N, C-alpha and C positions, 0 to 999 in steps of 0.2 A: 602516269600522273593520276588517272582515275582507276579505282579498284573495280574489277569485274566481279560481281557477286551473285549469288543465288537469290532469286526473288523472295524466297521465304525467309531469308536472313536479313533482308533490307530493313533499315530503320533510320529515320531522321530525328527520332526523339532524343533530345539531349537534356540532361538535367539542367533546369534553369538555375543560374548562379544565385544562390541565396545569400552569398556573402560570407566572409569570415566573421568570427566572433568579434575581432578587432574592428572590422568595418561596421558591423552593426552597432558597436559601442560608440564609434565616432558619429554615426548618423543620429543616434539618440541624444548624444551630447549637443550636436548642432541644433536639433529640433528644440530641445529644452532651452538652449540659449536664445534662439529666435523667439520662442514663446515668451521668455522673460524680458528680453532687451530690445526686441524689434529691430528697427533700422540699424542700431549700433552693432548688433550681432551680424546682421546681413553684410554690412560694410567690412567688418573684421574678417569674416570668413571669405568674402570676395577677394580681399587683399591676400589672405593666407593661401587660398587654393587656386585663384586665377591670376594672382600676381599683379593686381591692378587696384588702385585707389579710386573709388567712385564718389564723385562729388554730388552729382545729381543722379539719383537712381532711376528716375523716370526719363524716358526718351523725350526730348523737347520738340516743339514744333519746328525749330530750326533744323534739327536732325532729320525730321521727316522730309523737309524740303531739300536738304542736301542729298539725302538718299535718292530721291526721285531724279535729281540732276545727275547722279553718278551711275545710274542704271541705264544701259543702252535702251533706246526706244523699242527695239525689236524684242528685247527681253521683257520689258514692261507689257508689250502687246501680247506676247506668248502667255505671260502670267494672267493677264486679263481674260484671254480666251479660255485658258484652263479653268479659271475661276467660274466663268460662265457655264462651262460644261459640268463642272462639279455641282454648281447650284441647281442646274436644270435636272440633273440626275437625282439629287437628294430631295428636291421638291416633290418627287413622286412618293417619297417615304413619309410625307407629312400625315399625321393622324388627326382625327377630329373626335370630339366628345360624342357620345351616343346615349340615347335613353329609350326605354321600351315601357309601355303601359299595359297592364293587364285589364281585362274587363272588370275585375274586382276593385280596381282603383289603385292597386299597388304600382308604383313606378320604381324601376331599377335602371341604373345606368353607370356610365364611366366618364369621368371628366379628365381631359388631357390638359396638363399645365406644363409649361416649360420650366426648367430650372431657372432660378433667378440670377445666378452668377456662376461663371465657369472660368477656370484658369488654364491657359494653354502653356505647356512647357515645350519649348523649341530648342533642340541642341544647338550649340553655338561654339564660341571660342574660335578655333582655327577652321571650323567647318561652317557650311552655309546650307540651310535646308528650307528655302522658301516654299517648296511643295508641301512640307509638313504644316506650315502655317495655313495654307488653303484647305488642306484635308481635315484639319482639326477645327478651324474656325467656322467654315461655311455651314456644315450640318448643324452646328450650335445656333447659328443665325437663322437658318431655315426653321429650326424648332421654336424660335422666338425668345431665346435667352436674352434677357435685358442687358446684362453686363458681362462682357468678355474682356478679360485682361490677359496679357502675354508676358511670360518671363523667359529670358534667354541670356546665357552667360556672355559677357563682353570679351573682346580680344585683349591682347596685352596693351593696346592703346586706349582701352576703355570704350571701344566702339562696337556697334552692331553691324553686321553685314548689310550693306545697302539693299540688296535684293530681298532680304528678310523683312526689312522695314516696308519696302514697297509692296510686298505680298500682304503684309498686315493691313496696309492702307486699302488695298484692293478688296480685301476680305471684310473691311469695315471695323478692324480692331484699332482703336485709338489710344489705348493704354498699353505701353510696352515698358517693362522694367529690366534694367541691366543687372540681372542676378541669375545665377544658375546653381546647380548642385542641390544638395539636401537643404541648404539654406533657402533656396527658392521655394521648395515644397513646404517648408515650415512657414514661410511668409504667407503663402497662399492658404495655408490651413488655419493659422492663428491670426493673421493680419498683423501689420506693423503700422508705424506712424504714417508710412507712405503707401504701402501695398495693401490692398483690401483683401480680407478673407473671402473665400469663395465656397460654393457648395460642392463643386466637383473639379478634379484636376485630371487633364488628359495630356497625352503626348509622351514620346519616348525619351530616354536618357541613359546615362551610364549606370553602373552598379549602385552608386550612392543615391542617385535619383530613384532607382527602382526600389531600393531598401527603404528610402524615406516614404515613398508612396505606399508601400506595404505597411509601414509603421503607422501612418496617419489614417489608413482606411478605417472607417467607422466614425471618425470625426468629420471627414469629408468622404465623398465618393471618389473612386478612381475608375479609369477605363479598363486597363489590363496591365499585367506585368509581361511585357513582350520578350520573347527570346530572339536569337539570331534569325536572320532572313533565310528563306528556303524556297526552292523551286523543284518541281517534278515535271518532266516533259514525257508525255506518252506519245510515241511516234510509230508509224508504220513505214513501209518501203517507199511511200510517196513523199516523205518528208525530206527537206533540204538539210544535209549535215552541217552546212555553214550556218544556217539559221539556228539550228539546235545548239551548236557550240557557242554562238554569240549570246544566246539567251541564258545558257548555263553560266557563262562568265559574267553576265550582267548581275547575277546574284552572288557569285563567288567573290567578286571584288568588294563586296560590302564588308566582310569580316572573316577572319580565319575560322570562325565557328559557323559561318553560313554553310548551308547544305545545297548541293546541286546534283540532281539525280536524273538520269535518262533511263526510261523503260522503253524498249523497242522490240517489235516482232521480227526485226531484220538484222541478221548478223552483219550484213554489208553496211547498213546504216551505223551500227555500233562501231565498227572499225573506222569508218570514215569520220565519225564524230570525234573519236579519239585522236585522229590525225589533225582534224581542224582545231581542236583545243590546243594542241602543241603549237600549231602555226599562229593562231590568233592571240595567244597569251603573250607571245614574244614582245609585242609592241604596247602592251598595257602599262600605263603609269603605275597601276596598283598590282603589278605582276606578282610580287611576293605574297600579298594578301590572298590573291586568287589561287595561287599555287598551294598555299597552306590549307585553304578551304577545300579544294579538290582532293588534296592528299588525305585529309583527315575525315571529311564528311561528304565526299562526292562518290558517285558510283555510276557505272554503265551496266545495265542488266538486260539480257535478252530473254524475253518472255515467250511462252509457247504460242500465245495468241492474244488478241485484244481482251478477251474475257479475263484471262489471268492478269493482264495489265490493269484492268479496272479493279479487280479484287485487291491488288497490291496498292493501288492509289487510295482506295477507300480505307485500307488499313493504315496507311501512312498519314492520311488527312493533312496534306500539305498546305502551306500558306498560299503558294501560287501553283496552279496546275495549268500547263499548256497541253492542248490536244492538237498535235500535228499529225492528223490521220485523215484519210479520205472521207469526205462527207462528215466532218467533225460534228456538225449540228445534230445529226441523227443519233449521236452517242451521248448527248448531254444528260439524258434521263438515267444513265448508268452511274452517274457520279453522286455519291451520297455525302462525302466528306471532303471539303476543300474550302479555303478562305475565298479565293477568287479563281474563276475558270476563264481561260483564254482560248478561244476557238479559231483554228485556222492559221495559215502561214503569216498573215499580216497583223495578227493580234499579239505582237511581242510584249512581254511583261512590262517593259518600260512605258508602253502606251498607257497602261493602267497606273503606273507610278506617278505619272505627271499630267495626263491630259484628257483621257477619255471621259472621266466623270465619276465612276465608282470610287469608293474610298480606298486608299492604299494602306490604311491602318487595319491590319488583318490578324486573325488568330494564328499563332505559331506553335511549334512543338507538339503537334498532334491535337491541339485544343479545338481545331475546326470540327472535331467530332461533336462538340456541344456548344460552341460559341460562334459569333458572327463578326463581320467587319464593323468598324465604327460607323454609326448611322445616326439619323435624326432621333431614333429611339433612345440613344444614349444621353440625350439632352432633354428628355421629358420625364415626367412622372405621371402616374395614373391614380386617380382617386375614385373609389367605388361610391356610388350614391344609392341609398335605400330610403324609399318613402313607402312604408307598409300601410296598407289600408286596415280599417277596423274589421272589415269582413274577413280578410285573410288572417288577421290575428286571432279572431274567434275560431276560424276553421282549423288553423294549424297550431294554435297556442299550446295545446296539451302535448303535441308531438315535440315541440321545442322544449317544454318543461321536462319531458321524459328523457330527452338527450342530455339536458343539463344535469339531471339527477343521476344519470348513468355515470357521468364524470365526477360526481360528488360535489358539484358546484350549486349548492342549494340557493344561494343568493341570486344566481342567474335565473333559476326556476321561479323564484318569488317575484323577480322583476316582471316576468310575464304574468304570473298569477294575479298580481295587484291590478293589472290592466283588465284581465278577464273578469275579475270581480266587479269592475265598474260597468261592464257592458253586457254581462250575462247573468241570468238568474241562477246559473249552476253554481256560483260561488257566493 
């Protein structure tokens, strides 16, 4: 089921689907129509692609109440506790403005301001992802975003999964719109008669959503174009093969393109994990998906030692990295590239997906080499502040002019010269 491969040949980098020319044309047509016709186009495309006629695009207060009544109290309680954990973690990421003043009187600083409005895309239809609501909405709230709206495709009955609505309410999102696909991205970008335009769009979606986000970037900001999920487990002889197999399968069941890789210093662990995978996969409802993932993008690799294991990890830069090794904490400093690191036998990856607090929106496809998990920083902007003193302008003005003239920008130089002339006998 899993290929045994040489460590130096390992790769989880898959080309992110950029869509066919036909798909790109469809997305551009949808975006243009939504820009031109607003709600009319949104309803037409929802009927065409989701097979449902939407009378009221916005989720009503009655639907909020009905959702709460239809979600078991133990689920609501778990969602609330998860939200509390996520909020507590992200509050540590909050930034403040800062200023410094020199003896000369010059003041320099940086002002932190939240984005004014953000749109959350939550996959829907036949699926339900309340955890995505919490992970995208809460850091925006912590950042201080004033307006947070959510879009999600309805099912064939024109409804939104009750758990998704409850999660939105817990996260403080009061505006939910029953629209998905490229038309939802267009609505959040350009605004319609019902759906407001926003400054940034976050959240995962299918290829049409990804292409639409790529298309509108620059008019609005986006979070990332995420690829399929991936996990790398680095284990030694102390690791439990049943734990490892379960965690590999937790990612393989996402998508046939998902990647699940074991690096281990122990041939015995490698063989036992292969056996455990065969055993555990038999009872999975998503067995076919997991099998396809393991067959095409999975691997078990025996490395010479942990040093080689860490070298491979840092080259792969995985979305999720589990360290199932003795004294895992002592090795944390060896990790340079990973979206999220899970230390020890009880830090199973789903703990991070749902409950621990850190964000589960993570860089994929090796982009952890240069990018980070979704955070409060994604929902703020920074403004530089310069209050230059007369004394510093006199002292440094000629240097500024010289640099401007070096670039051939004489008007820049004269903007300094005119000020120096009014405060110095030299001009």
